C-alpha positions, 0 to 999 in steps of 0.5 A, a space after each residue: 500500500 502506497 503512502 498516499 493511500 495510507 494518508 487518505 483516511 487521515 486527510 478525510 478525518 481532518 476535513 470532516 473534523 474541520 467541517 464539524 468544528 466550523 458548524 459547532 463554532 457557527 452554532 455556538 455563535 448563533 445561540 450566544 448573545 453578546 453583552 449588548 444583545 438579549 436572547 429570548 426563546 419561544 414558539 410561534 403563536 397564531 390565533 385560531 377561530 371556529 366558524 359556524 352558521 348563526 342558524 340551523 339548517 342543512 349545508 347546501 355547499 362548501 366552497 373552501 378546502 383544508 389548506 386554502 388561503 382565505 381573504 376577508 369577506 370570502 364566501 365559504 359555505 351556504 345553507 339551504 335557503 328555501 325556509 328563509 326565503 319563504 319567511 322573507 316573502 311572508 313578512 314582506 306581504 304583511 308589511 305591504 298589507 299593513 302599509 295600505 291599512 295605515 295609508 287608508 286611515 291617514 287619508 280619512 273617509 272618502 267623499 263617496 262614503 260620506 255621500 252614501 252615509 248622507 243618503 242613508 240618513 235621508 232614507 231613514 228620515 223618509 222611513 220614519 216619516 212614513 211610519 209616523 203617518 201610518 201611526 196617525 192614520 191607525 190612531 184615528 181608525 181605532 176609536 171608530 172600530 175600523 182598526 184593532 188595538 194590535 194594529 195601533 201597537 204595531 204602528 207605534 213599534 214601527 215608528 220607534 224602530 224607524 227613529 232608532 235606525 235614523 239615529 244610528 245612521 246619523 251616528 255613522 254619518 258623524 263618524 264618516 265626517 270626523 274620520 279615523 281616530 288618532 289612536 287607531 292610526 297610532 295602533 296601525 303604525 305600531 303594528 306596521 313597525 312590528 311587521 317591518 322588524 319581522 321582515 328585517 329579522 327574516 332578511 337577516 336570517 336569509 343573509 346568515 345562511 351564507 358563511 364568510 371569512 371574518 379575516 385573512 387566514 388559512 383553513 385548518 379543518 373542514 369539519 362538516 360536509 354537504 348535507 350535514 345539519 349545521 347549527 351555531 353550536 357546530 363549527 364548519 371550519 377551523 381557521 388559523 388567522 395569519 395576521 397578526 402573528 407573533 412569537 410567545 417568548 419568556 424573559 427572566 426577572 433580572 432581564 425584564 428591565 432591559 426591554 420595553 414595548 415597541 423595541 425592534 427584534 429579529 426572529 430566527 428559526 431552525 427551519 430557516 436558519 439563514 433567514 431573519 424576520 423583522 419583529 417588535 415587542 408588542 406585549 410584556 406580561 404584568 404578572 410572573 409565571 413558571 417557565 412552560 416546559 416546551 420552551 427551550 431556554 438556558 435558564 432553569 425551567 422552574 424560575 419565574 419568568 414573564 411572557 413577552 409577545 413579539 409581533 413578527 412579519 411573515 411575508 413568505 408564509 414560512 412561519 407555522 404554529 408552534 414552531 420554535 423560534 429565537 428572538 434577538 433584541 439589541 439593547 442599545 436601541 434609542 428610547 422614544 422621546 415620549 419614554 425619555 425622562 423629563 428635565 424635572 425628573 432628572 433634576 429630582 433624581 440628582 437631588 436625591 
């Protein structure tokens, strides 16, 4: 065996060792924070919503599949609408009918009705006059035995009946001239408002037979299928909201004073080690908690920490729910003017 052949395995081992050492050095540098940098660890967090219909009916159509990207206002599903359409038609007919009732009352009595009432009164007066004449004739014939007492009683009853009918006709004429009462008009208008409210409710139920995306997101699960009975208690889709997206990280109490809301941050992940994502600290919890077990930190897990929410930009949709992430915060960032202490506060501090 030649010398070159003997040295070849040794050279390969040296090269592999150099590569491994370089990887270890790069990894250690990547995960080690400088004195001017704070390193936080956490996981990508995304809100999830369960979308359901506001009414109960069978599913007629589903327009989104698992994994589909959604836009706000996008139509996702439909219910069978025959029942809702019939309810709208019935409520609309009630409104139109009551509108005519209100219009008739507000218009008052028609001139033709008043003329008819006057004609009825005139006919009643003529009937009363005839009954009185008949009564007078019979009252003259009774002493002469030309008519019976029964005939006289019948004639008197006819006079009384004709007079009562004339009084009723006069009352009808007075009502026709006076027109509808204000209370009747108010009651008719109130009933119209009730029918209009029922129509609005029926139209809303018809509109609720369509399910729209409340915001941008991604369909995670399609729970129901066409023909299933939907209800407000049965979600149709589970949707992950892609905006906002943040990293839920944790910081120990000694480092809490080093950061503040609004500070810029850089987020990296093991899935895309060569990419950095812009972020900012949007929330710092006011209460302490024990470090969650899934969070990988260099600190003791039982130590009390504070939750930090770092909102991050995800332009290429690479970050996923639960993905481990590292957050780097430069501590020498300038403090916003509104956060800087005032001259009076500085002077007070010097005096103390």
